[in-house]
Legacy VTK file of the C-alpha trace (Angstrom):
# vtk DataFile Version 3.0
C-alpha trace
ASCII
DATASET POLYDATA
POINTS 224 float
2.880 15.387 -9.223
4.694 12.080 -9.022
3.102 9.658 -11.471
2.848 5.905 -11.334
3.250 5.529 -7.570
1.419 2.629 -5.927
1.311 1.556 -2.334
3.207 -1.691 -1.641
3.505 -2.732 -5.312
5.816 -5.549 -4.185
6.430 -7.397 -0.956
8.848 -5.588 1.407
11.228 -7.706 3.496
10.029 -9.315 6.708
12.219 -7.072 8.869
9.834 -4.212 8.036
6.676 -6.095 9.107
6.575 -4.796 12.671
7.324 -1.236 11.583
4.528 -1.315 8.980
2.068 -2.471 11.632
3.117 -0.021 14.344
4.077 3.159 12.456
0.608 4.425 11.406
-0.487 4.559 15.068
2.602 5.947 16.724
1.764 8.331 19.589
2.392 12.009 18.919
4.288 13.786 21.717
2.104 16.539 23.243
4.522 19.256 22.106
4.191 18.086 18.492
0.392 17.781 18.256
-0.697 20.018 15.341
-2.947 22.880 16.482
-6.169 23.411 14.554
-5.804 25.601 11.494
-2.137 26.450 12.066
0.940 25.546 10.035
2.017 24.850 6.466
1.697 21.308 5.147
4.943 19.413 4.532
6.153 15.832 4.190
9.368 13.854 4.689
10.385 10.463 3.312
11.573 7.672 5.598
13.197 5.508 2.938
14.267 2.025 4.017
16.655 -0.044 1.932
19.075 -2.932 2.112
22.664 -1.873 1.540
26.039 -3.565 1.881
25.879 -3.097 5.665
22.335 -4.402 6.055
19.032 -2.541 6.495
19.437 1.219 6.234
17.574 4.513 6.031
18.282 7.545 3.838
19.384 10.814 5.433
20.659 14.122 4.124
22.775 16.828 5.687
21.750 20.376 4.889
24.245 22.872 3.499
25.943 25.131 6.049
25.101 28.147 3.853
21.347 27.912 4.474
19.606 30.515 6.609
17.469 27.900 8.378
18.426 24.425 9.641
21.954 24.944 8.322
24.185 21.883 8.606
21.485 19.739 10.191
20.891 16.079 9.247
17.364 15.541 7.965
15.059 13.263 6.058
14.441 14.278 2.444
11.330 16.414 2.324
9.710 19.813 2.139
6.445 21.656 1.644
3.515 20.043 -0.111
2.892 21.810 -3.428
-0.574 22.021 -5.043
0.440 19.541 -7.756
1.857 16.940 -5.376
-1.309 14.967 -4.717
-0.704 15.099 -0.967
2.100 14.014 1.373
3.133 10.908 -0.595
3.668 12.850 -3.811
5.511 15.632 -1.992
7.826 13.267 -0.113
8.786 11.376 -3.261
9.236 14.543 -5.319
11.445 16.154 -2.692
13.530 12.984 -2.329
14.085 12.912 -6.087
15.034 16.599 -6.183
17.294 16.468 -3.123
18.955 13.066 -3.520
18.183 11.562 -6.920
15.914 8.802 -5.590
13.747 7.565 -8.478
10.098 7.512 -7.325
9.340 4.513 -9.557
11.744 2.411 -7.467
9.987 3.168 -4.167
7.012 1.291 -2.750
5.073 3.341 -0.224
4.504 1.441 3.016
2.388 3.844 5.069
2.092 7.364 6.389
2.807 8.232 10.011
0.790 10.635 12.184
1.230 14.323 11.358
3.699 16.251 13.551
3.877 19.988 14.220
7.162 21.908 14.212
6.453 25.128 16.133
9.719 26.867 15.224
9.080 26.628 11.482
5.270 26.371 11.734
5.079 23.272 9.545
2.704 20.339 9.816
4.869 17.410 8.738
3.569 14.047 7.549
6.273 11.342 7.531
5.879 8.920 4.609
7.573 5.519 4.900
8.827 3.736 1.803
10.653 0.559 0.781
13.486 1.134 -1.699
12.638 -1.750 -4.004
14.970 -0.598 -6.790
17.747 1.613 -5.387
19.010 4.376 -7.660
22.224 6.366 -7.648
22.098 9.129 -5.047
23.892 12.458 -4.758
23.052 15.959 -3.494
20.547 17.372 -5.965
20.695 20.951 -4.703
24.317 21.722 -3.724
23.156 25.002 -2.183
20.661 23.139 0.010
21.993 19.610 0.480
25.627 18.953 1.400
25.540 15.185 1.927
23.328 12.207 1.131
23.911 9.015 3.114
22.422 5.548 3.544
22.797 5.076 7.297
22.624 1.479 8.595
19.865 0.928 11.129
22.284 -1.183 13.153
24.592 1.816 13.458
21.757 4.004 14.729
20.626 1.338 17.206
24.139 0.780 18.573
24.077 2.107 22.175
27.579 3.509 21.646
26.149 5.910 19.050
23.289 7.234 21.190
23.262 10.147 23.606
21.159 12.997 24.959
22.033 16.540 23.907
21.287 19.799 25.642
21.900 23.492 25.232
24.937 24.684 27.232
22.517 26.698 29.366
21.430 23.362 30.854
18.172 22.919 28.941
17.864 19.270 27.883
16.953 19.057 24.212
16.416 15.362 23.640
17.916 12.292 21.970
20.753 12.315 19.462
22.696 9.857 17.322
26.208 9.722 15.948
26.420 8.268 12.444
29.716 8.628 10.644
30.587 12.320 10.731
26.999 13.371 11.482
25.473 14.352 14.806
21.751 13.763 14.376
19.598 15.769 16.776
16.373 17.759 16.981
13.278 16.716 15.038
15.153 14.123 12.979
16.578 12.386 16.044
13.199 12.400 17.763
11.537 10.783 14.762
14.360 8.258 14.402
13.860 7.290 18.035
10.220 6.481 17.289
11.206 4.615 14.118
13.617 2.346 15.996
11.010 1.614 18.663
8.252 0.933 16.131
10.436 -1.453 14.152
11.664 -3.332 17.208
15.256 -2.325 16.436
15.940 -0.224 19.529
18.520 -1.520 22.004
18.943 -0.420 25.621
21.089 2.708 25.797
22.219 5.191 28.416
19.850 8.171 28.189
21.784 9.648 31.108
24.803 10.169 28.847
24.298 13.905 28.280
26.496 16.171 26.184
26.222 19.836 25.281
25.533 20.597 21.655
28.839 21.528 19.985
29.466 25.229 19.570
29.577 24.965 15.791
26.166 23.292 15.783
24.717 26.023 17.984
26.178 28.728 15.733
24.518 27.198 12.675
21.219 26.648 14.487
21.177 30.277 15.617
20.728 31.410 12.022
17.188 30.094 12.039
LINES 1 225
224 0 1 2 3 4 5 6 7 8 9 10 11 12 13 14 15 16 17 18 19 20 21 22 23 24 25 26 27 28 29 30 31 32 33 34 35 36 37 38 39 40 41 42 43 44 45 46 47 48 49 50 51 52 53 54 55 56 57 58 59 60 61 62 63 64 65 66 67 68 69 70 71 72 73 74 75 76 77 78 79 80 81 82 83 84 85 86 87 88 89 90 91 92 93 94 95 96 97 98 99 100 101 102 103 104 105 106 107 108 109 110 111 112 113 114 115 116 117 118 119 120 121 122 123 124 125 126 127 128 129 130 131 132 133 134 135 136 137 138 139 140 141 142 143 144 145 146 147 148 149 150 151 152 153 154 155 156 157 158 159 160 161 162 163 164 165 166 167 168 169 170 171 172 173 174 175 176 177 178 179 180 181 182 183 184 185 186 187 188 189 190 191 192 193 194 195 196 197 198 199 200 201 202 203 204 205 206 207 208 209 210 211 212 213 214 215 216 217 218 219 220 221 222 223
C-alpha cells in the first residue's frame, strides 16, 4: 500500500484545470466498456509535470524481451494488488517500481472511467496525477521496462506527429503518435487521444494520413 497519499494536496497549475473538470466523465468507447463480472482489475498513472520543454506526461517503453506487449510504449501501471488500497495505490506503486517516481511527490487529480482491454482481459482505471515534486526517473525493472520518458504534450499535439495506423491486411487500428524514437499506438494512443481532447490541447490533424504498422512492431505484438 502506498502511504501518505492525498488528493490534490497542493494547487496544480491552471493548464490542468480543464482536464481535471472533463477527465472523470470522459465517454468510454463501446468496445472498451467493461462487461459485468469479467476481467482483472488494473490501473495506470497519467502523470503530468512541467519539464524544460513545458507541460509533459510520463511514458515508458516495454522491454522487447517480454512475452506480452513487447516494445510497446505505455503508461506506468499494472494489476491492483490486495494491499494497494484500490486503483490510486496501485498506479502510484507501479510507477515507483517501474520508473522511480516517488509517490509522496505526486498529487492525485482524479480517476478516469474504467476501460476494458479484451485481449488481456484487464479492467483498467486510469489515475491522473500532478507531479508536484519531480524525482529522478529510470527503468526500475530492466527486464520489463526499456525506457522512461517525459514526453512534452506539445510534441504529442503537433499535427506532424500524429497519424492513423493499420495492420498491413488493411484493418484500421486507430490513432498513433510519434514522440522521439517511439511510435505510440494501441491502447496508449487511444487514451492519449482522449487526454488531449479533455485538456483542450488537441490540434487539428490529418486522420486520413494512414500508415501500416512497421514489421518489427507487428513481430513484437505477435508474441502476445
